[in-house]
N, C-alpha and C positions, 0 to 999 in steps of 0.2 A: 730265619728270624731268631732261632735260639742261638745260632753261632754268632750273631751280632751282639748278644748280651751275655758274655761269659760269666759275669758276676752272678747271674741268676742260677747258672749251673752249679757254681760252688755252693750256694745256699742249699740247693736241692740235695747235693751230695752230703753235706754236713748234716742236714736234717735227717736224711735216710740213715746215716751212720749213727747218729744219736739215738734214733728210734731202735735200731738193732742192738746198740750197746745197752740200752735200758732193758730191752727185752732179754738180752743175754744175761744181764745182771740179775734179772728176776728169774729166768728159767733156763737159760742156756748153760751148757757145761763149760764153754770156753769163750772169753771175750774176743779172742782173735777170730773165732769162727763167726761171731756176730759182725765184726768189722768187714770180714770178707763178703758176707752176705750183703752188707750195705753197699760196698763197692760194686758188687754185681748188679744190684738194683739201679745204681747210678748209671752203669753202662747200658743197662736195658733202656733207661729213660732217654739216654743220649740218642739211641737209634729210633725210638718211637715218637718223640715229640714233634718233629717237623711234619709228619703225616697227619697228626691229629689237629694241628693249628693252621693248615693251608687254607687260603681264602677260597670259598666255594663259588661256582658259577651258577646262575639261575636262569632258566628259560621259561618264558611266559607261554602258557597254553590257553589261558582264558576259559578253562573248563568249569570254573566255579560258578556258583549261582549269583555272585556279585562281581563287580569289576575292581574290587579292592585288592591292593597288594597283600594285605594282611590275611587274605583267604588262601590257605595252603593249596586248595584245590586248583588255583590258577597257575601254579608253578609245577614244573616237572620235578620229581623227587619227593613231593609231599611236604615241602617246607616253604617258609616265606623268608625273604632276605631280611637280615638284621645286622646292624653294625657294619663292619668292614666286609665287603664281599668282592668277588672277582668281577666277571663280566655279567651284566644284565642283558639278556638277549630277548628281544621282542619280535616275534614273527607272526604276522596276521595273514590269513588266507586272502587271496584277491577277492575284492568285492564284499568282504565280510563287514568292513567298517568297525574295527575293534576299538575298545576303550580300556584303558588301564589307569586306575587312580591310586596315586601314592598316598597312603594314609599312615605310613610308618615313619616315625621321626628318627633321624640320625643315621640313615642309610648312606654308606660311603662306598660307592662302586668304583672299581678301577677303570671300567670301560662300559660304554653303552653301544649296543649293536641292534639296529632297527632294520627290519625287512618286512615286506608285505604291504598291505593296503591299510594305512592308518588315517586316511583322509576323511572317510564318510562317517566315522564315529567321533567321539570326543577326543581321541588321540591319547597320548601319554601325558596325563595331567595329574593334579593332586594338590592337596593343601600343604604338603610337606616338601621342602626343597631337597634336592638330591645332590650330595657331594660327588664330584666326578674327578677321578684321578688321572694319572698320566696316560692311561689307555685311550682316553678321548672318546669321540663319537664317530660312528660309522653308519652311514645310510646307504643301504644296498641299492643296486642298479634298478631303476624304475620304481623305487619305493616312494609313494607319496606320504610323507611323515609329518604329522602335526604334533609338536611337543611343546604345549604351553606350560609344561612343568618347569618350575624355577630350578636352574642349575647353578651350583656353586663350584667353581674350578679350584681344586686344591693343588694342582701342579701344572707345569707347562705341558701343553698337549697339542695334538694335531687332530683335526676333523677331516673326514673324507666324505664328501657328499656326491653320490652318483644317482640321486633321485631328486625328489622335491622335499624341502625342509622348511618348516615354519616354526620358529622358536619363540619362546617367551623371554623372561628375564634371565640373563646370563651374567653372573658376577664373579669376579676374581681379581682382587686388588693386586697389581703388580705381576699378574700371571700372563705370559705371552701365549697368544692363541693363533694357531696357523690353520687356515681352512683351504682345502683343495676342492674346488668346484669342477666337476667333470663337465664336459661339453653339454650345453643345454640344461644343466641342472640349476634350478633356482633356489636361493636361500632368501627367505623373507623375514624381516623384523617388523611386526605389526605395530599399530598405534597403541601406546600405553606400555609397550615392552622396550627393553633396552639391554644392549650388550655393553657392559662396562668392565673392561679388563685392562691389564697392563699395556698390551699392544695387540693389534690385529693385523695379520698379513693374509690377504686373500689372493689366491692364484687360480689359474685355470680359465677355461672358456665358458664358465657359467655366468649366472646373473645374480647379483646381490641387490635386493629390493628393500629400501627403507620406506615402508608403507605407513609413515607417520611415526616410526620408532626411532631409536637412538643407537648409534654405534660409536661408543666412546665420546659421545657428544657432551656428556656431563663431566666426566672425570678428565677428559682431554688427553687420553692416551693416543699415541700415533696410530694411524691406519694407512696401510699401503695396499695398493691394488696392482697386480701384474699379470702378465700372461694372457691378456684378452678378456679380463673380467669386465662386465658391464654393470656399473652402479646405477640403479634406477631410483628416482625420487619423485613419484607422481604426486605426492602430497607433502606438506611441510614436514621436514625431518631434520635431524641433527647428527653431526659426525665430528670426530676429533681431527687433529691436524692430518691432512690428507695428501698422499703422494700417489700419483698415477704413472705407471710405466707400461706403455703399450696397452692401455685400457681405456674404457669409455665412461664418461659421466653424462647420464641422460636425464634431463629435466623435461619430461613430457607428461602432459595430462592424460589420464586414462580415459577421459570422456567428459561429457557435459553434465556431470552429476554434482559438481561441487560449486558452492556459492562463494568461496573465498578467492576464486579466480586464478591466483598465481601460486604455483608450487615453489616453495623456497627450501633450499637446503642450507642450514646454518652450519658453518665450519668453525668449530671451536679452536681456532689457530690459523695456520697458513694453508695454502693450497699450492702444490707443486706439480706441474705437468711436464711431459716431455714431448718431443716431436712426433712420437708414435701414438700419442693419446688424442682423444676426441672429446669435445664438449658438444652435446646435442641439446638445443633449446627450441621447443615447439612454441611458436607465437600464434597458434590458431585460435579457434573458438571466440567468436564475438556473438552475443545474442541478447536475450531478454531476461529480465528477472522472473523468478518463479511467482506465479499468481494462482488465484482460485481456478481449479479445473485444468491446469496445465503445468508442465514441468519446465522450468527455465533452463537455459544453457548460457554459459559465460565464457568470456575471454580467458584463455590460459596461456601463461608465458613463464618460462623457467627463469629462476633467479638464484644466484649463489651469493650468500652473505657471509663473508669471512671476517675474522678478527686479526689475522696475521698477514704476512706478506703473501701475495699471489703472484706466481711466476708462470706466465703462459708458455714461454719457451718454444714458440712456434707450433703449438698444438693445432689441431684441425677444429674449426667451428662449423657446425652443420645446423641449418635452419630448415627443417623438413616441412613438407605438407602434412597437415594433421589428418586423422581419420575422418571419414565422411560425416558431416554434421547433419542436422535435421533436414537440410535441403538436399543432401546427397553430394554436395560439392567437395572436391578434393582441394580446392583453393582456400588458403588461409583467409579467414575473415578478419582483416586488420584494417584499422582506420588511418587515413592520411593524417600525419602530424602526431600520431600517438608515439610516445617514447617508452620503450621497454628497457629496463635495467637488467642486463644479463648477469653482470658480476659487480659486486661492490664490496669494499673492504675498508676497515678502519686502519689497516696497515698500508703497505706500499704495493702498487701495481707495477709489475715488471714484464717486459716483453710484449709481444703481440701474437695474434693468431696467424697461422701460416697463410701467406698470400693475401692478407687483408690489412693493408696499412690504414692509418687513420683517415676517415672520410670515404672509405670505399663503399660503393653501392652494390649490394648483392641481392640476387633473387631469393624469394622465400620458397618457391616451388618450381618444378620443371615447366618448360614452355607448354607442355601438354595440358597444364592446368587451365590456361586460357590464352587468348592471343596477346594479352597484356598482363602477365603475372605480377603480383605484388612484389615490391622491392623495399629494402631497408638500407639505411646508411649506418655503418659501424663507426663509432667514435670511441677514443680512449682518453681518459683523464688520469690524474695521479692516483685515483682511488676507485675508478669504475670503468666498465665497458657498457656502452649503450647501443641500442638499435632504434633508429628513428624511421618510421614508415614514410617512404617517399611517394610511392604509388600504391595506394590501397583503396579500401572501400570507405564511403562516408559513414559517419557514426550513426548508429541507430538512436532514435529519440524515444523517450518515455514521458507520458503526460499523466500526472496525478491530479485529479479534480477534487475541489473542496467547495462546499456551498455553505454560506453563513447568512442567516441562522440556519441551523441544521434541519429544523422542522418548520418551514415557513407555512403561512396560510395563503389562501388565494389572494392575489393582488399585492401581497407584501413584498416590498423591495428586498432583493437578496443580492449578495456579492458572490460571484463565481470566480474562483481563483484556479488557474491552470498552472501548475508547476512543471516546467519543462526541464528535463535532465538528459544528458548524453553520457556515453561511456567516456568520452573525451571531447574537449573543445567546448565552445560556447554556442548555444543555439541562437540562430538569428532567423526571424520569420514571424509568422502570425499563427494564432490558434483560433479555430472555429469550434464553438461548443454548440451542439444541437441535440435534439432528441434521438435516441438510438433507433427509432423507427423512421428517421429521416426528416422529422418535423423541425422547423426553424425555431430557435430560441432567440427572442427579440433582444437586440443589443449585444449579442455575443458572436457576431460574425467578423472574422478577419481582425482579431484583436492583436496588436503588436506585442511581441515578447520583449520584456524589458528586464534589466538586471535589478534584483531586489536583494541587497546584501550579497550573500554568497550563492543565491539561487537566481533562477530566471523564471519570471511569472508573466502571465497575461491575465488581466483582471477586467471583468465586465459587470455591469449592473443590469438586472433583469427582474422579472416576476413570473409567477406561474398562473396561468389562466384557469386551471382546473385542479380540483382536489384529487388525490389518489397517489399512485406510485408513478413518479416520473423518472425515466432512465436516460441519463445523459452520457454523451461520449465526446471526447475532444480529439481533434485532428490537428497536428502541427504541420504547417506548410512552410518549408524553408524559403527564405527570400533569395539566397545565393546558391542554393542546392549544395550546401556544405553538409547536409544531413539527409538521411533517408526521408522520403517525402511524407512521412506521417505515421504515427502509431496511435491507436486508441489508448485510453487510459488503462494500462496494464492489460490490454486486450479484453477487458470486461467493462461494461458501462457502470457508471456510478448511480446508485439508486437513491432517490430523494422522496421522502414521504411528505406530500403537500396536504395540509389539513384544511378543513372548512373554516371560512372566515365568519365573523359575527355580522349581523345586520341590525339596522335601526329602522323603526317605523314611526311615522308622524302622520296625523290625520287633520284635515281642515274642512270646514263647512262653508258653503256659499253664503249662508245667512245664519245668524245666531238667534234671531227673533223673527217669527213669521206667523201668518194666520193659518188656521186649519185649511187643509186642502192645497196649500201652496207648496210647490215642489222645491226641495232643497237638494243640492249636490254635495256629496261627501267624496273627498279625494284623499287617498292614502299614498304616501311616498315611502318606498323602501330603499334605503341607501346601504351600500356595502360598508362593512366595518373599516376596511382599508380601501380608499378610492383606487380605481384602476380600470383596466379595460373590461373586466368581467362585471356585469350587472346582475343583481338578483333576478331570477326568473321563477316561473311557477304561478301560483294563485294565492289570493288573499280572500279572507272571509270577513264581511262587515257584521258587527254584532250590536244589538240593541238591548241594553240592560244585561249584557253578558251572554245573550242568546243569539245565534246566527239569524240574520235577516234573510228570509227565504229567497227573496228576489235578488239578493246581493251575496250569495254564497259562491265561493270558488270563482271570483273574478280574476281574469288573467292579467298578469302584470305586463306592461308595455315598457320596454327599455328606452330611456332617454339618454341625454349626454352624460350625466353623472349618476343617475339613479333610475329606478323603475317605478311606475305608478299605475294605479287602478282606481276607478271611480264607481260611485253608486248614487242614483237619483231616486228619491222617494218623497212621499208626502205623508202628513199625519192628519187624521180626521178629527182627533180630539185635542183639546187644549191640554197643556201640561209640559213638564220638563223631560227632555229626552237625552239619555247618555249613550253616545255612539262611539264605538271603537272599531279597530280592525286588527286581524291576526294573520301573520305570515308564517306558514308552516316550514319554510326553508326548502332547500333543494340539495343537490349533490355538492354544491360549492359553498353554500351559505347556511348558517344556522338560522332558525326561526326567530321572530321577534313580534312584539305586540305594542301597538300605539297607545299612548295615554288618551283617555276618553275626551271627547269634545261634547259640550252641552248645547242643546238647541231648545229654545223656549217657544212653544206654540201657544199663541194668544189671539183673541179676537181683535185686539188693538196692539198690534205688534210694534207700532212706532208712534210716538206722541207727535202732536202738532209742532212742538218745539224742536224735536229731532228732525222732522221733515223740513221745517223752516231753516234749520242749520245746514242741512244738505243742499237746499236750494240756493241759499246765500253763497255757499262755497262754490257751487257750480257757476253762478252768475259772475262772481268776483274773479274766478279763474278763467273766464271766457277769453278767447284770443281773437284779436282783430287783425285783418290783413287785407292787402289788395290782391285780387286774383283776376287776371285778364282785364285789368283796368276797372274792375268792379269791386266794391267793398264786400268783404265776407267776414262772418263771425262764426266761431265754433266753440261749443262747450260740451262737457260731459256731466251727466246727472245720474246719481246712484241712490236708490231707495230700497228699503227692506220690504216694502209692500208694493203691490200692483196699483197703478194709477195712471192719470193722464196729465201730461205736461203741456201747457199752452203758453206760448210766448208771442206777445204783440210787439212789433218793431216800429218805432216812430223815428222820423227824421226831425230833429229839433229845430228851434226857431230862427237864429240869426245867421247872416252871411253876406258877402259882398259879391255883386255880379261881376264877373271877370271882365266883360267887355265895356260896360257902361258905367261901372263904379257905383251902382245903386245897391241898396240893402233891402231885402224883403224876407219875411219869415216863411219857413216851409214846415210848419207844424202839422204834419199829417201822417196817418197810418200808412206805412208802405208795405208791411208784410205781416202774416200771422203763421206760426208753425204749430202743428199739433203732433205730439209724440206720445206713443203708449210705452209705459215703463213697466217691466215685469219685476216681480219681487226678487230681490237679491241680484238683479242685473243692472248693468249700466247702459244708459241711453246717450248717444252722441247726436247733438243737434247742430246742423250747419245751415247758415243763412247766407245766400248769395243774392244781393240786391238785384232787382229787375233792371232792365236796360233803361227804362224811363227814369228810375230813381238815380241811376248812374249818370244819365244825361243832366239831371237836375243838379247833381253835385259838381259837374264841370263848371257851372256858373258861380260856384261859391268858393271863397278862399278857406273858409272854416265852417264846419257844420257839426251837429251833435246827433248821434244815433243813440236811442234809448231802447233797452230791452225790458219789457214788463212781463214777468213770468208768474204763472199760477199753476200749482200742482194740486190736483184733486185725487186723493187716495180713496180706495174702497173702504167704506165704513169710517171715513174720517173727514174732518173739515178741510176745505182748501187752504193752502198757504201760498203767500205771494212774496215776490222779491223783484227788485229792478236795479238796472245799472245803465249809466250813460257812457257812451264812447265819443270822444272828440275826434273828428275826422279833419285832417289838415291836408292841403294840397301844396 
C-alpha cells in the first residue's frame, strides 16, 4: 500500500527532517547530525509501515453474550471488524444454529468464508450492509448457510458454493458475478430479495431457485447458466436476459399451497436456449378453492413471460407428472380444452422444441399413470407456445349459493341464486338446491343453468316453512357430462336464518243482540302475516272484558286452507253489553297477535218487531220456485237473532183453464202448512214440495197462483207476518 503512494513517503521524510533540524537548531551540536537522524527515521518507517497497515482477518467464535458483531468477545483476537478488513470467517458447530448480526456500519471485507450449520439460527444477518471485495464468497462443503445480510459488491468476484446458500439482497452496479455451484448445491433467492449486479454467470451442476426473488430482473443485466445448472421458479419470479447452455429451466409448482395457480418467470429481455438445454413445465394440480375448514389446491402450470426475442433452438420440452395430489394420483389433473401458455413474448419467437413440430400431440405422463394418460397439443405462434389439453379430465365445478332477502320470515318468497363456475369452460346442466339433511326445497329441483352476463346461474323461487337455521346445499348435474357430476357449495352448506312471521287475529260473533241464556258462538281466525303453506298453530284464549273466559281458555287452532281458527260458544245470564276478544300467543313460526274486541248486547228484547218483519219479508221475497220431479217446490232461508216459530201456510190461488175441456174454475184452497223452529242467531231453511194431489190439480191448469202466508212468533215478542204469491205457468 505504501509503495503505491510514494508522494506520501516524501512528505513523511521531509517532516521527519524538519523536526530533526528544528531540534538540532534548538539543542543539537550539528545540523548535519540532525539530518542524518531524520533520514534514518525515514528508513525505519519505510520498513515498518506495511506490517502495521495490513488488512486483518476476523474469525467468528460466537462466544459473546450477544450475537452482535460489535461484541469483541464474538471474534478471535479480542477485537471487532471495522472499516477495511481481510477475510471474515464464520464457522458454526453442526447443529448449533448460530446467529451473527452485523450492527457495524462501513465494514468492507475482502472475502466472506462460511462453514458449519447456519440454518437453524437467524443466520448471518444485520441492519448494516456488508461491502464485499474481490475475494468473494465461499460456502464450505455441506454447509447450510442462510445469509439475509445485504451485500454490496465492490469488485468483480467469484462465489463458490459447495453447500446450501440462501441470500438476501445483493447489489453491485456494473459488477460481474460468477457463481460456481457444486453438484447438488442449491442457491436460493427468496421473495422480497434481489440480486442486481452487472452480470451473473452461474455454472456447475447445482440448483438456482428463484423463490419469488429477482436475478437481474430489475436492472436487466445478462444472466447465463451453463454446465448443468437447473434454474427453478416454483413461484412468480423475475430474471434478466437469460441464456442457457446445457442447463435446465424448470417451472414446477412445489405443491398445492398457492392460490395464484400459475408460476410465472418474467424475463426482462430475451431468452436464448441451445439444443442441450431443457424447459420443464408442470401442468398438474387441478382442484378446489380454499374454504372454511379445508385447504384448497389449485392447478399449476409453468409460464415464461419475456420482453425480447425467444430462441428455442431445438431445446427439449418436458411435461412431467406432478407429485401426488390429495387423491394420491400421479396423473396430472388437467381439463379437456384447457389452454396453457408455456411461453409468451412481446418480441419474436424463433425455433421450435426438439421433435415437436407445430400441432404435435404429446403425453403428459408415462403410460403407467393410467390406461389413457392425458395428452396435449403443442402449438407455436409468432409470439407464444401453447399446450391445449386434448385428452384430460372434465373440469370441476363450484357452486356458490345466495338467498335474497338474506333473513326471510316463514312463508316469505325468496330467490335462491346458484352461481356455477368452472376452472375452464362453460357449465351446462342443472342445479338442485336442497336442505343439507336431505330435505327437499320446493321449487328448486333441477333448475337449468343459464348464462347471466359473464357468469352462469340457476335461479329459483321458494319459501321456508319453519323458522330457525336452514342449511342449504347445491349440486350441479351436468347435462352433457362435460364437468364433474357435482360439487356442493364450497363443500360447506349455506346457512340461512329464517325468522318468525307476524300473525293477525280477527273475531266474529254469531249474534250481536241476544236474550239472556241464549248461546252465542265466537270464532277467531288467525292468519299468517305472509300467506303460504305454513299456518299458525297452537292455542288461543278468549277474553271477556280483558279477562280469560274459563271455559274458552287455550282453545286449539284448526288449520284451514289459508288460515287457522278456533271457536267458543257461551251464553250470558244477565242483560248488558259484553266485550269479547281473543289472544294468540304465537308458536315457533309465528309471533302472537290479538283481535279487536267484538261487542254483544244481551237484552230481554233483542230484536224489535220491525227488525223481525224485515227479516221475514227478505226471506219470503228471496224464496225460490222450481219444478222438481214434475212437482212444484219452493225453498227459502230465514234468519233471526231470537228463538221463535215460523209457520207458513201455502195456498193455491184462484183462476186457471182446464187443459182438456177448456173450462175455468177457481182452486182457492189451503194445500200445505209448514212449521219450523228457528234458533237464535241461526238460519232456518224451509222447503215445500206440493203433494201429488196438488200436482195433479195443477196439470189441468194453464196458469195458477201459489201464495205463501208466513207468520214468525218470537219468544217474548209479538208475531210478525208476511206473504208472497208465485205465478205457476205450464
